[in-house]
mmCIF file of the N, C-alpha and C atoms, coordinates in Angstrom:
data_MODEL
# 
_entry.id   MODEL 
# 
loop_
_atom_site.group_PDB 
_atom_site.id 
_atom_site.type_symbol 
_atom_site.label_atom_id 
_atom_site.label_alt_id 
_atom_site.label_comp_id 
_atom_site.label_asym_id 
_atom_site.label_entity_id 
_atom_site.label_seq_id 
_atom_site.pdbx_PDB_ins_code 
_atom_site.Cartn_x 
_atom_site.Cartn_y 
_atom_site.Cartn_z 
_atom_site.occupancy 
_atom_site.B_iso_or_equiv 
_atom_site.pdbx_formal_charge 
_atom_site.auth_seq_id 
_atom_site.auth_comp_id 
_atom_site.auth_asym_id 
_atom_site.auth_atom_id 
_atom_site.pdbx_PDB_model_num 
ATOM 1   N N  . MET A 1 1  ? -20.015 -12.194 8.365   1.00 0.00 ? 1  MET A N  1 
ATOM 2   C CA . MET A 1 1  ? -20.348 -10.895 7.817   1.00 0.00 ? 1  MET A CA 1 
ATOM 3   C C  . MET A 1 1  ? -19.608 -9.838  8.619   1.00 0.00 ? 1  MET A C  1 
ATOM 4   N N  . LYS A 1 2  ? -18.911 -8.987  7.902   1.00 0.00 ? 2  LYS A N  1 
ATOM 5   C CA . LYS A 1 2  ? -18.154 -7.910  8.542   1.00 0.00 ? 2  LYS A CA 1 
ATOM 6   C C  . LYS A 1 2  ? -18.668 -6.592  8.015   1.00 0.00 ? 2  LYS A C  1 
ATOM 7   N N  . HIS A 1 3  ? -18.997 -5.717  8.916   1.00 0.00 ? 3  HIS A N  1 
ATOM 8   C CA . HIS A 1 3  ? -19.434 -4.382  8.524   1.00 0.00 ? 3  HIS A CA 1 
ATOM 9   C C  . HIS A 1 3  ? -18.647 -3.387  9.361   1.00 0.00 ? 3  HIS A C  1 
ATOM 10  N N  . PRO A 1 4  ? -18.555 -2.144  8.894   1.00 0.00 ? 4  PRO A N  1 
ATOM 11  C CA . PRO A 1 4  ? -17.830 -1.148  9.682   1.00 0.00 ? 4  PRO A CA 1 
ATOM 12  C C  . PRO A 1 4  ? -18.546 -0.894  11.011  1.00 0.00 ? 4  PRO A C  1 
ATOM 13  N N  . PRO A 1 5  ? -17.787 -0.642  12.073  1.00 0.00 ? 5  PRO A N  1 
ATOM 14  C CA . PRO A 1 5  ? -18.418 -0.337  13.361  1.00 0.00 ? 5  PRO A CA 1 
ATOM 15  C C  . PRO A 1 5  ? -19.265 0.936   13.250  1.00 0.00 ? 5  PRO A C  1 
ATOM 16  N N  . ILE A 1 6  ? -20.459 0.881   13.831  1.00 0.00 ? 6  ILE A N  1 
ATOM 17  C CA . ILE A 1 6  ? -21.384 2.010   13.782  1.00 0.00 ? 6  ILE A CA 1 
ATOM 18  C C  . ILE A 1 6  ? -21.790 2.380   15.204  1.00 0.00 ? 6  ILE A C  1 
ATOM 19  N N  . LYS A 1 7  ? -21.864 3.672   15.446  1.00 0.00 ? 7  LYS A N  1 
ATOM 20  C CA . LYS A 1 7  ? -22.263 4.184   16.757  1.00 0.00 ? 7  LYS A CA 1 
ATOM 21  C C  . LYS A 1 7  ? -23.482 5.076   16.565  1.00 0.00 ? 7  LYS A C  1 
ATOM 22  N N  . LEU A 1 8  ? -24.504 4.877   17.393  1.00 0.00 ? 8  LEU A N  1 
ATOM 23  C CA . LEU A 1 8  ? -25.702 5.707   17.372  1.00 0.00 ? 8  LEU A CA 1 
ATOM 24  C C  . LEU A 1 8  ? -25.631 6.675   18.538  1.00 0.00 ? 8  LEU A C  1 
ATOM 25  N N  . THR A 1 9  ? -25.751 7.956   18.247  1.00 0.00 ? 9  THR A N  1 
ATOM 26  C CA . THR A 1 9  ? -25.771 8.955   19.314  1.00 0.00 ? 9  THR A CA 1 
ATOM 27  C C  . THR A 1 9  ? -27.105 9.692   19.274  1.00 0.00 ? 9  THR A C  1 
ATOM 28  N N  . ILE A 1 10 ? -27.550 10.114  20.449  1.00 0.00 ? 10 ILE A N  1 
ATOM 29  C CA . ILE A 1 10 ? -28.764 10.923  20.586  1.00 0.00 ? 10 ILE A CA 1 
ATOM 30  C C  . ILE A 1 10 ? -28.359 12.193  21.329  1.00 0.00 ? 10 ILE A C  1 
ATOM 31  N N  . ASP A 1 11 ? -28.662 13.342  20.752  1.00 0.00 ? 11 ASP A N  1 
ATOM 32  C CA . ASP A 1 11 ? -28.341 14.621  21.379  1.00 0.00 ? 11 ASP A CA 1 
ATOM 33  C C  . ASP A 1 11 ? -29.604 15.452  21.525  1.00 0.00 ? 11 ASP A C  1 
ATOM 34  N N  . GLU A 1 12 ? -29.646 16.242  22.583  1.00 0.00 ? 12 GLU A N  1 
ATOM 35  C CA . GLU A 1 12 ? -30.744 17.180  22.782  1.00 0.00 ? 12 GLU A CA 1 
ATOM 36  C C  . GLU A 1 12 ? -30.298 18.515  22.194  1.00 0.00 ? 12 GLU A C  1 
ATOM 37  N N  . ALA A 1 13 ? -30.714 18.769  20.944  1.00 0.00 ? 13 ALA A N  1 
ATOM 38  C CA . ALA A 1 13 ? -30.284 19.963  20.211  1.00 0.00 ? 13 ALA A CA 1 
ATOM 39  C C  . ALA A 1 13 ? -30.774 21.237  20.901  1.00 0.00 ? 13 ALA A C  1 
ATOM 40  N N  . ALA A 1 14 ? -31.965 21.194  21.414  1.00 0.00 ? 14 ALA A N  1 
ATOM 41  C CA . ALA A 1 14 ? -32.584 22.283  22.180  1.00 0.00 ? 14 ALA A CA 1 
ATOM 42  C C  . ALA A 1 14 ? -33.485 21.598  23.193  1.00 0.00 ? 14 ALA A C  1 
ATOM 43  N N  . PRO A 1 15 ? -33.853 22.271  24.250  1.00 0.00 ? 15 PRO A N  1 
ATOM 44  C CA . PRO A 1 15 ? -34.708 21.614  25.250  1.00 0.00 ? 15 PRO A CA 1 
ATOM 45  C C  . PRO A 1 15 ? -35.953 20.975  24.615  1.00 0.00 ? 15 PRO A C  1 
ATOM 46  N N  . GLY A 1 16 ? -36.073 19.645  24.782  1.00 0.00 ? 16 GLY A N  1 
ATOM 47  C CA . GLY A 1 16 ? -37.222 18.922  24.238  1.00 0.00 ? 16 GLY A CA 1 
ATOM 48  C C  . GLY A 1 16 ? -37.115 18.552  22.776  1.00 0.00 ? 16 GLY A C  1 
ATOM 49  N N  . ASN A 1 17 ? -35.977 18.796  22.135  1.00 0.00 ? 17 ASN A N  1 
ATOM 50  C CA . ASN A 1 17 ? -35.759 18.450  20.729  1.00 0.00 ? 17 ASN A CA 1 
ATOM 51  C C  . ASN A 1 17 ? -34.544 17.542  20.624  1.00 0.00 ? 17 ASN A C  1 
ATOM 52  N N  . PHE A 1 18 ? -34.793 16.282  20.278  1.00 0.00 ? 18 PHE A N  1 
ATOM 53  C CA . PHE A 1 18 ? -33.733 15.276  20.245  1.00 0.00 ? 18 PHE A CA 1 
ATOM 54  C C  . PHE A 1 18 ? -33.441 14.856  18.812  1.00 0.00 ? 18 PHE A C  1 
ATOM 55  N N  . VAL A 1 19 ? -32.167 14.680  18.503  1.00 0.00 ? 19 VAL A N  1 
ATOM 56  C CA . VAL A 1 19 ? -31.746 14.235  17.172  1.00 0.00 ? 19 VAL A CA 1 
ATOM 57  C C  . VAL A 1 19 ? -30.790 13.057  17.314  1.00 0.00 ? 19 VAL A C  1 
ATOM 58  N N  . TRP A 1 20 ? -30.841 12.150  16.356  1.00 0.00 ? 20 TRP A N  1 
ATOM 59  C CA . TRP A 1 20 ? -29.941 11.003  16.335  1.00 0.00 ? 20 TRP A CA 1 
ATOM 60  C C  . TRP A 1 20 ? -28.925 11.183  15.215  1.00 0.00 ? 20 TRP A C  1 
ATOM 61  N N  . THR A 1 21 ? -27.777 10.550  15.379  1.00 0.00 ? 21 THR A N  1 
ATOM 62  C CA . THR A 1 21 ? -26.728 10.550  14.365  1.00 0.00 ? 21 THR A CA 1 
ATOM 63  C C  . THR A 1 21 ? -26.089 9.174   14.342  1.00 0.00 ? 21 THR A C  1 
ATOM 64  N N  . LEU A 1 22 ? -25.892 8.634   13.141  1.00 0.00 ? 22 LEU A N  1 
ATOM 65  C CA . LEU A 1 22 ? -25.149 7.386   12.979  1.00 0.00 ? 22 LEU A CA 1 
ATOM 66  C C  . LEU A 1 22 ? -23.732 7.738   12.558  1.00 0.00 ? 22 LEU A C  1 
ATOM 67  N N  . LEU A 1 23 ? -22.775 7.241   13.311  1.00 0.00 ? 23 LEU A N  1 
ATOM 68  C CA . LEU A 1 23 ? -21.375 7.527   13.039  1.00 0.00 ? 23 LEU A CA 1 
ATOM 69  C C  . LEU A 1 23 ? -20.628 6.238   12.713  1.00 0.00 ? 23 LEU A C  1 
ATOM 70  N N  . GLN A 1 24 ? -19.837 6.258   11.655  1.00 0.00 ? 24 GLN A N  1 
ATOM 71  C CA . GLN A 1 24 ? -18.920 5.147   11.418  1.00 0.00 ? 24 GLN A CA 1 
ATOM 72  C C  . GLN A 1 24 ? -17.708 5.394   12.307  1.00 0.00 ? 24 GLN A C  1 
ATOM 73  N N  . THR A 1 25 ? -17.254 4.360   13.005  1.00 0.00 ? 25 THR A N  1 
ATOM 74  C CA . THR A 1 25 ? -16.137 4.516   13.926  1.00 0.00 ? 25 THR A CA 1 
ATOM 75  C C  . THR A 1 25 ? -14.973 3.639   13.513  1.00 0.00 ? 25 THR A C  1 
ATOM 76  N N  . ASP A 1 26 ? -13.814 3.916   14.105  1.00 0.00 ? 26 ASP A N  1 
ATOM 77  C CA . ASP A 1 26 ? -12.689 3.005   13.919  1.00 0.00 ? 26 ASP A CA 1 
ATOM 78  C C  . ASP A 1 26 ? -12.826 1.884   14.942  1.00 0.00 ? 26 ASP A C  1 
ATOM 79  N N  . ASP A 1 27 ? -11.851 1.009   15.005  1.00 0.00 ? 27 ASP A N  1 
ATOM 80  C CA . ASP A 1 27 ? -11.930 -0.144  15.903  1.00 0.00 ? 27 ASP A CA 1 
ATOM 81  C C  . ASP A 1 27 ? -11.914 0.235   17.378  1.00 0.00 ? 27 ASP A C  1 
ATOM 82  N N  . THR A 1 28 ? -11.479 1.450   17.690  1.00 0.00 ? 28 THR A N  1 
ATOM 83  C CA . THR A 1 28 ? -11.462 1.888   19.092  1.00 0.00 ? 28 THR A CA 1 
ATOM 84  C C  . THR A 1 28 ? -12.740 2.626   19.480  1.00 0.00 ? 28 THR A C  1 
ATOM 85  N N  . GLY A 1 29 ? -13.638 2.835   18.496  1.00 0.00 ? 29 GLY A N  1 
ATOM 86  C CA . GLY A 1 29 ? -14.888 3.540   18.773  1.00 0.00 ? 29 GLY A CA 1 
ATOM 87  C C  . GLY A 1 29 ? -14.829 5.026   18.510  1.00 0.00 ? 29 GLY A C  1 
ATOM 88  N N  . ALA A 1 30 ? -13.702 5.513   18.021  1.00 0.00 ? 30 ALA A N  1 
ATOM 89  C CA . ALA A 1 30 ? -13.576 6.940   17.709  1.00 0.00 ? 30 ALA A CA 1 
ATOM 90  C C  . ALA A 1 30 ? -14.318 7.243   16.406  1.00 0.00 ? 30 ALA A C  1 
ATOM 91  N N  . PRO A 1 31 ? -15.190 8.253   16.392  1.00 0.00 ? 31 PRO A N  1 
ATOM 92  C CA . PRO A 1 31 ? -15.948 8.584   15.185  1.00 0.00 ? 31 PRO A CA 1 
ATOM 93  C C  . PRO A 1 31 ? -15.032 8.937   14.013  1.00 0.00 ? 31 PRO A C  1 
ATOM 94  N N  . GLN A 1 32 ? -15.377 8.415   12.834  1.00 0.00 ? 32 GLN A N  1 
ATOM 95  C CA . GLN A 1 32 ? -14.633 8.701   11.613  1.00 0.00 ? 32 GLN A CA 1 
ATOM 96  C C  . GLN A 1 32 ? -15.429 9.566   10.644  1.00 0.00 ? 32 GLN A C  1 
ATOM 97  N N  . LYS A 1 33 ? -16.730 9.234   10.494  1.00 0.00 ? 33 LYS A N  1 
ATOM 98  C CA . LYS A 1 33 ? -17.576 10.036  9.606   1.00 0.00 ? 33 LYS A CA 1 
ATOM 99  C C  . LYS A 1 33 ? -19.040 9.824   9.948   1.00 0.00 ? 33 LYS A C  1 
ATOM 100 N N  . VAL A 1 34 ? -19.861 10.788  9.577   1.00 0.00 ? 34 VAL A N  1 
ATOM 101 C CA . VAL A 1 34 ? -21.310 10.690  9.769   1.00 0.00 ? 34 VAL A CA 1 
ATOM 102 C C  . VAL A 1 34 ? -21.876 9.875   8.615   1.00 0.00 ? 34 VAL A C  1 
ATOM 103 N N  . LEU A 1 35 ? -22.586 8.800   8.949   1.00 0.00 ? 35 LEU A N  1 
ATOM 104 C CA . LEU A 1 35 ? -23.237 7.982   7.927   1.00 0.00 ? 35 LEU A CA 1 
ATOM 105 C C  . LEU A 1 35 ? -24.614 8.521   7.587   1.00 0.00 ? 35 LEU A C  1 
ATOM 106 N N  . LYS A 1 36 ? -25.356 8.916   8.619   1.00 0.00 ? 36 LYS A N  1 
ATOM 107 C CA . LYS A 1 36 ? -26.720 9.388   8.443   1.00 0.00 ? 36 LYS A CA 1 
ATOM 108 C C  . LYS A 1 36 ? -27.109 10.168  9.686   1.00 0.00 ? 36 LYS A C  1 
ATOM 109 N N  . ALA A 1 37 ? -27.995 11.124  9.528   1.00 0.00 ? 37 ALA A N  1 
ATOM 110 C CA . ALA A 1 37 ? -28.458 11.917  10.670  1.00 0.00 ? 37 ALA A CA 1 
ATOM 111 C C  . ALA A 1 37 ? -29.941 12.213  10.508  1.00 0.00 ? 37 ALA A C  1 
ATOM 112 N N  . ALA A 1 38 ? -30.585 12.482  11.623  1.00 0.00 ? 38 ALA A N  1 
ATOM 113 C CA . ALA A 1 38 ? -32.017 12.805  11.618  1.00 0.00 ? 38 ALA A CA 1 
ATOM 114 C C  . ALA A 1 38 ? -32.267 14.052  10.777  1.00 0.00 ? 38 ALA A C  1 
ATOM 115 N N  . GLU A 1 39 ? -33.344 14.017  10.018  1.00 0.00 ? 39 GLU A N  1 
ATOM 116 C CA . GLU A 1 39 ? -33.740 15.187  9.250   1.00 0.00 ? 39 GLU A CA 1 
ATOM 117 C C  . GLU A 1 39 ? -34.580 16.139  10.091  1.00 0.00 ? 39 GLU A C  1 
ATOM 118 N N  . TYR A 1 40 ? -35.262 15.560  11.096  1.00 0.00 ? 40 TYR A N  1 
ATOM 119 C CA . TYR A 1 40 ? -36.137 16.345  11.958  1.00 0.00 ? 40 TYR A CA 1 
ATOM 120 C C  . TYR A 1 40 ? -35.896 15.969  13.406  1.00 0.00 ? 40 TYR A C  1 
ATOM 121 N N  . GLU A 1 41 ? -36.154 16.911  14.309  1.00 0.00 ? 41 GLU A N  1 
ATOM 122 C CA . GLU A 1 41 ? -36.033 16.621  15.737  1.00 0.00 ? 41 GLU A CA 1 
ATOM 123 C C  . GLU A 1 41 ? -37.206 15.768  16.201  1.00 0.00 ? 41 GLU A C  1 
ATOM 124 N N  . ALA A 1 42 ? -36.949 14.955  17.223  1.00 0.00 ? 42 ALA A N  1 
ATOM 125 C CA . ALA A 1 42 ? -38.007 14.185  17.878  1.00 0.00 ? 42 ALA A CA 1 
ATOM 126 C C  . ALA A 1 42 ? -38.357 14.883  19.187  1.00 0.00 ? 42 ALA A C  1 
ATOM 127 N N  . ASP A 1 43 ? -39.590 14.689  19.625  1.00 0.00 ? 43 ASP A N  1 
ATOM 128 C CA . ASP A 1 43 ? -40.055 15.337  20.862  1.00 0.00 ? 43 ASP A CA 1 
ATOM 129 C C  . ASP A 1 43 ? -39.500 14.677  22.122  1.00 0.00 ? 43 ASP A C  1 
ATOM 130 N N  . THR A 1 44 ? -39.113 13.388  22.005  1.00 0.00 ? 44 THR A N  1 
ATOM 131 C CA . THR A 1 44 ? -38.606 12.670  23.179  1.00 0.00 ? 44 THR A CA 1 
ATOM 132 C C  . THR A 1 44 ? -37.325 11.927  22.824  1.00 0.00 ? 44 THR A C  1 
ATOM 133 N N  . TYR A 1 45 ? -36.563 11.631  23.859  1.00 0.00 ? 45 TYR A N  1 
ATOM 134 C CA . TYR A 1 45 ? -35.347 10.830  23.690  1.00 0.00 ? 45 TYR A CA 1 
ATOM 135 C C  . TYR A 1 45 ? -35.718 9.464   23.119  1.00 0.00 ? 45 TYR A C  1 
ATOM 136 N N  . GLU A 1 46 ? -36.777 8.874   23.647  1.00 0.00 ? 46 GLU A N  1 
ATOM 137 C CA . GLU A 1 46 ? -37.199 7.544   23.218  1.00 0.00 ? 46 GLU A CA 1 
ATOM 138 C C  . GLU A 1 46 ? -37.562 7.507   21.739  1.00 0.00 ? 46 GLU A C  1 
ATOM 139 N N  . ALA A 1 47 ? -38.241 8.535   21.255  1.00 0.00 ? 47 ALA A N  1 
ATOM 140 C CA . ALA A 1 47 ? -38.617 8.594   19.839  1.00 0.00 ? 47 ALA A CA 1 
ATOM 141 C C  . ALA A 1 47 ? -37.373 8.739   18.963  1.00 0.00 ? 47 ALA A C  1 
ATOM 142 N N  . ALA A 1 48 ? -36.419 9.553   19.389  1.00 0.00 ? 48 ALA A N  1 
ATOM 143 C CA . ALA A 1 48 ? -35.167 9.701   18.637  1.00 0.00 ? 48 ALA A CA 1 
ATOM 144 C C  . ALA A 1 48 ? -34.383 8.395   18.641  1.00 0.00 ? 48 ALA A C  1 
ATOM 145 N N  . LEU A 1 49 ? -34.362 7.710   19.777  1.00 0.00 ? 49 LEU A N  1 
ATOM 146 C CA . LEU A 1 49 ? -33.665 6.435   19.876  1.00 0.00 ? 49 LEU A CA 1 
ATOM 147 C C  . LEU A 1 49 ? -34.299 5.398   18.955  1.00 0.00 ? 49 LEU A C  1 
ATOM 148 N N  . ALA A 1 50 ? -35.621 5.338   18.928  1.00 0.00 ? 50 ALA A N  1 
ATOM 149 C CA . ALA A 1 50 ? -36.316 4.388   18.057  1.00 0.00 ? 50 ALA A CA 1 
ATOM 150 C C  . ALA A 1 50 ? -36.025 4.685   16.586  1.00 0.00 ? 50 ALA A C  1 
ATOM 151 N N  . ALA A 1 51 ? -36.088 5.952   16.200  1.00 0.00 ? 51 ALA A N  1 
ATOM 152 C CA . ALA A 1 51 ? -35.820 6.324   14.810  1.00 0.00 ? 51 ALA A CA 1 
ATOM 153 C C  . ALA A 1 51 ? -34.367 6.035   14.442  1.00 0.00 ? 51 ALA A C  1 
ATOM 154 N N  . GLY A 1 52 ? -33.445 6.340   15.333  1.00 0.00 ? 52 GLY A N  1 
ATOM 155 C CA . GLY A 1 52 ? -32.031 6.073   15.083  1.00 0.00 ? 52 GLY A CA 1 
ATOM 156 C C  . GLY A 1 52 ? -31.736 4.587   14.985  1.00 0.00 ? 52 GLY A C  1 
ATOM 157 N N  . THR A 1 53 ? -32.411 3.799   15.810  1.00 0.00 ? 53 THR A N  1 
ATOM 158 C CA . THR A 1 53 ? -32.235 2.345   15.770  1.00 0.00 ? 53 THR A CA 1 
ATOM 159 C C  . THR A 1 53 ? -32.739 1.780   14.444  1.00 0.00 ? 53 THR A C  1 
ATOM 160 N N  . ARG A 1 54 ? -33.882 2.284   13.971  1.00 0.00 ? 54 ARG A N  1 
ATOM 161 C CA . ARG A 1 54 ? -34.387 1.841   12.664  1.00 0.00 ? 54 ARG A CA 1 
ATOM 162 C C  . ARG A 1 54 ? -33.404 2.201   11.557  1.00 0.00 ? 54 ARG A C  1 
ATOM 163 N N  . ALA A 1 55 ? -32.825 3.395   11.622  1.00 0.00 ? 55 ALA A N  1 
ATOM 164 C CA . ALA A 1 55 ? -31.853 3.821   10.612  1.00 0.00 ? 55 ALA A CA 1 
ATOM 165 C C  . ALA A 1 55 ? -30.599 2.943   10.678  1.00 0.00 ? 55 ALA A C  1 
ATOM 166 N N  . MET A 1 56 ? -30.166 2.593   11.892  1.00 0.00 ? 56 MET A N  1 
ATOM 167 C CA . MET A 1 56 ? -28.980 1.747   12.035  1.00 0.00 ? 56 MET A CA 1 
ATOM 168 C C  . MET A 1 56 ? -29.261 0.352   11.479  1.00 0.00 ? 56 MET A C  1 
ATOM 169 N N  . ASP A 1 57 ? -30.426 -0.200  11.764  1.00 0.00 ? 57 ASP A N  1 
ATOM 170 C CA . ASP A 1 57 ? -30.789 -1.510  11.217  1.00 0.00 ? 57 ASP A CA 1 
ATOM 171 C C  . ASP A 1 57 ? -30.782 -1.481  9.689   1.00 0.00 ? 57 ASP A C  1 
ATOM 172 N N  . ALA A 1 58 ? -31.334 -0.423  9.109   1.00 0.00 ? 58 ALA A N  1 
ATOM 173 C CA . ALA A 1 58 ? -31.353 -0.291  7.651   1.00 0.00 ? 58 ALA A CA 1 
ATOM 174 C C  . ALA A 1 58 ? -29.935 -0.198  7.095   1.00 0.00 ? 58 ALA A C  1 
ATOM 175 N N  . GLU A 1 59 ? -29.077 0.533   7.767   1.00 0.00 ? 59 GLU A N  1 
ATOM 176 C CA . GLU A 1 59 ? -27.684 0.678   7.326   1.00 0.00 ? 59 GLU A CA 1 
ATOM 177 C C  . GLU A 1 59 ? -26.959 -0.667  7.386   1.00 0.00 ? 59 GLU A C  1 
ATOM 178 N N  . LEU A 1 60 ? -27.191 -1.443  8.436   1.00 0.00 ? 60 LEU A N  1 
ATOM 179 C CA . LEU A 1 60 ? -26.562 -2.756  8.566   1.00 0.00 ? 60 LEU A CA 1 
ATOM 180 C C  . LEU A 1 60 ? -27.082 -3.720  7.501   1.00 0.00 ? 60 LEU A C  1 
ATOM 181 N N  . ARG A 1 61 ? -28.400 -3.684  7.223   1.00 0.00 ? 61 ARG A N  1 
ATOM 182 C CA . ARG A 1 61 ? -28.953 -4.538  6.166   1.00 0.00 ? 61 ARG A CA 1 
ATOM 183 C C  . ARG A 1 61 ? -28.376 -4.159  4.811   1.00 0.00 ? 61 ARG A C  1 
ATOM 184 N N  . LYS A 1 62 ? -28.230 -2.861  4.561   1.00 0.00 ? 62 LYS A N  1 
ATOM 185 C CA . LYS A 1 62 ? -27.653 -2.388  3.299   1.00 0.00 ? 62 LYS A CA 1 
ATOM 186 C C  . LYS A 1 62 ? -26.215 -2.883  3.153   1.00 0.00 ? 62 LYS A C  1 
ATOM 187 N N  . SER A 1 63 ? -25.455 -2.797  4.225   1.00 0.00 ? 63 SER A N  1 
ATOM 188 C CA . SER A 1 63 ? -24.070 -3.257  4.217   1.00 0.00 ? 63 SER A CA 1 
ATOM 189 C C  . SER A 1 63 ? -23.992 -4.763  3.977   1.00 0.00 ? 63 SER A C  1 
ATOM 190 N N  . ALA A 1 64 ? -24.873 -5.519  4.631   1.00 0.00 ? 64 ALA A N  1 
ATOM 191 C CA . ALA A 1 64 ? -24.883 -6.970  4.467   1.00 0.00 ? 64 ALA A CA 1 
ATOM 192 C C  . ALA A 1 64 ? -25.262 -7.358  3.041   1.00 0.00 ? 64 ALA A C  1 
ATOM 193 N N  . ALA A 1 65 ? -26.229 -6.671  2.454   1.00 0.00 ? 65 ALA A N  1 
ATOM 194 C CA . ALA A 1 65 ? -26.652 -6.966  1.086   1.00 0.00 ? 65 ALA A CA 1 
ATOM 195 C C  . ALA A 1 65 ? -25.527 -6.663  0.096   1.00 0.00 ? 65 ALA A C  1 
ATOM 196 N N  . ALA A 1 66 ? -24.811 -5.581  0.300   1.00 0.00 ? 66 ALA A N  1 
ATOM 197 C CA . ALA A 1 66 ? -23.693 -5.237  -0.581  1.00 0.00 ? 66 ALA A CA 1 
ATOM 198 C C  . ALA A 1 66 ? -22.591 -6.288  -0.476  1.00 0.00 ? 66 ALA A C  1 
ATOM 199 N N  . GLU A 1 67 ? -22.334 -6.761  0.726   1.00 0.00 ? 67 GLU A N  1 
ATOM 200 C CA . GLU A 1 67 ? -21.310 -7.790  0.907   1.00 0.00 ? 67 GLU A CA 1 
ATOM 201 C C  . GLU A 1 67 ? -21.725 -9.093  0.235   1.00 0.00 ? 67 GLU A C  1 
ATOM 202 N N  . GLU A 1 68 ? -23.003 -9.437  0.362   1.00 0.00 ? 68 GLU A N  1 
ATOM 203 C CA . GLU A 1 68 ? -23.501 -10.662 -0.265  1.00 0.00 ? 68 GLU A CA 1 
ATOM 204 C C  . GLU A 1 68 ? -23.381 -10.590 -1.784  1.00 0.00 ? 68 GLU A C  1 
ATOM 205 N N  . ARG A 1 69 ? -23.734 -9.435  -2.368  1.00 0.00 ? 69 ARG A N  1 
ATOM 206 C CA . ARG A 1 69 ? -23.604 -9.270  -3.825  1.00 0.00 ? 69 ARG A CA 1 
ATOM 207 C C  . ARG A 1 69 ? -22.144 -9.404  -4.244  1.00 0.00 ? 69 ARG A C  1 
ATOM 208 N N  . SER A 1 70 ? -21.251 -8.813  -3.482  1.00 0.00 ? 70 SER A N  1 
ATOM 209 C CA . SER A 1 70 ? -19.828 -8.885  -3.790  1.00 0.00 ? 70 SER A CA 1 
ATOM 210 C C  . SER A 1 70 ? -19.327 -10.322 -3.728  1.00 0.00 ? 70 SER A C  1 
ATOM 211 N N  . ASN A 1 71 ? -19.767 -11.062 -2.712  1.00 0.00 ? 71 ASN A N  1 
ATOM 212 C CA . ASN A 1 71 ? -19.356 -12.461 -2.582  1.00 0.00 ? 71 ASN A CA 1 
ATOM 213 C C  . ASN A 1 71 ? -19.866 -13.306 -3.734  1.00 0.00 ? 71 ASN A C  1 
ATOM 214 N N  . ARG A 1 72 ? -21.109 -13.047 -4.175  1.00 0.00 ? 72 ARG A N  1 
ATOM 215 C CA . ARG A 1 72 ? -21.665 -13.807 -5.319  1.00 0.00 ? 72 ARG A CA 1 
ATOM 216 C C  . ARG A 1 72 ? -20.880 -13.513 -6.587  1.00 0.00 ? 72 ARG A C  1 
ATOM 217 N N  . ARG A 1 73 ? -20.512 -12.234 -6.791  1.00 0.00 ? 73 ARG A N  1 
ATOM 218 C CA . ARG A 1 73 ? -19.738 -11.881 -7.994  1.00 0.00 ? 73 ARG A CA 1 
ATOM 219 C C  . ARG A 1 73 ? -18.372 -12.572 -7.963  1.00 0.00 ? 73 ARG A C  1 
ATOM 220 N N  . ALA A 1 74 ? -17.739 -12.582 -6.804  1.00 0.00 ? 74 ALA A N  1 
ATOM 221 C CA . ALA A 1 74 ? -16.431 -13.222 -6.672  1.00 0.00 ? 74 ALA A CA 1 
ATOM 222 C C  . ALA A 1 74 ? -16.536 -14.713 -6.921  1.00 0.00 ? 74 ALA A C  1 
ATOM 223 N N  . ALA A 1 75 ? -17.591 -15.344 -6.414  1.00 0.00 ? 75 ALA A N  1 
ATOM 224 C CA . ALA A 1 75 ? -17.771 -16.781 -6.625  1.00 0.00 ? 75 ALA A CA 1 
ATOM 225 C C  . ALA A 1 75 ? -18.035 -17.080 -8.090  1.00 0.00 ? 75 ALA A C  1 
ATOM 226 N N  . ALA A 1 76 ? -18.833 -16.242 -8.746  1.00 0.00 ? 76 ALA A N  1 
ATOM 227 C CA . ALA A 1 76 ? -19.133 -16.450 -10.159 1.00 0.00 ? 76 ALA A CA 1 
ATOM 228 C C  . ALA A 1 76 ? -17.888 -16.245 -11.011 1.00 0.00 ? 76 ALA A C  1 
ATOM 229 N N  . ALA A 1 77 ? -17.060 -15.300 -10.658 1.00 0.00 ? 77 ALA A N  1 
ATOM 230 C CA . ALA A 1 77 ? -15.848 -15.028 -11.433 1.00 0.00 ? 77 ALA A CA 1 
ATOM 231 C C  . ALA A 1 77 ? -14.820 -16.152 -11.302 1.00 0.00 ? 77 ALA A C  1 
ATOM 232 N N  . SER A 1 78 ? -14.826 -16.832 -10.159 1.00 0.00 ? 78 SER A N  1 
ATOM 233 C CA . SER A 1 78 ? -13.836 -17.878 -9.942  1.00 0.00 ? 78 SER A CA 1 
ATOM 234 C C  . SER A 1 78 ? -14.275 -19.230 -10.471 1.00 0.00 ? 78 SER A C  1 
ATOM 235 N N  . SER A 1 79 ? -15.535 -19.326 -10.921 1.00 0.00 ? 79 SER A N  1 
ATOM 236 C CA . SER A 1 79 ? -15.988 -20.633 -11.424 1.00 0.00 ? 79 SER A CA 1 
ATOM 237 C C  . SER A 1 79 ? -15.984 -20.713 -12.922 1.00 0.00 ? 79 SER A C  1 
# 
């Protein structure tokens, strides 16, 4: 399974307000585009990290499911 490289960042937007961002990166880790970002600030770094990790897991599952569907279509077309 191959998915685009993803980077999770946590920033303190204002003192005590943390936000996460999921970035698609190139092979060197340089950000290419924002995939998803927090809608609301978290009160702690840990809470933002947990929310960002859940979002990253969901993004990876979505990518894996899309790849699986594509592989099934290709297999069905070749048979």
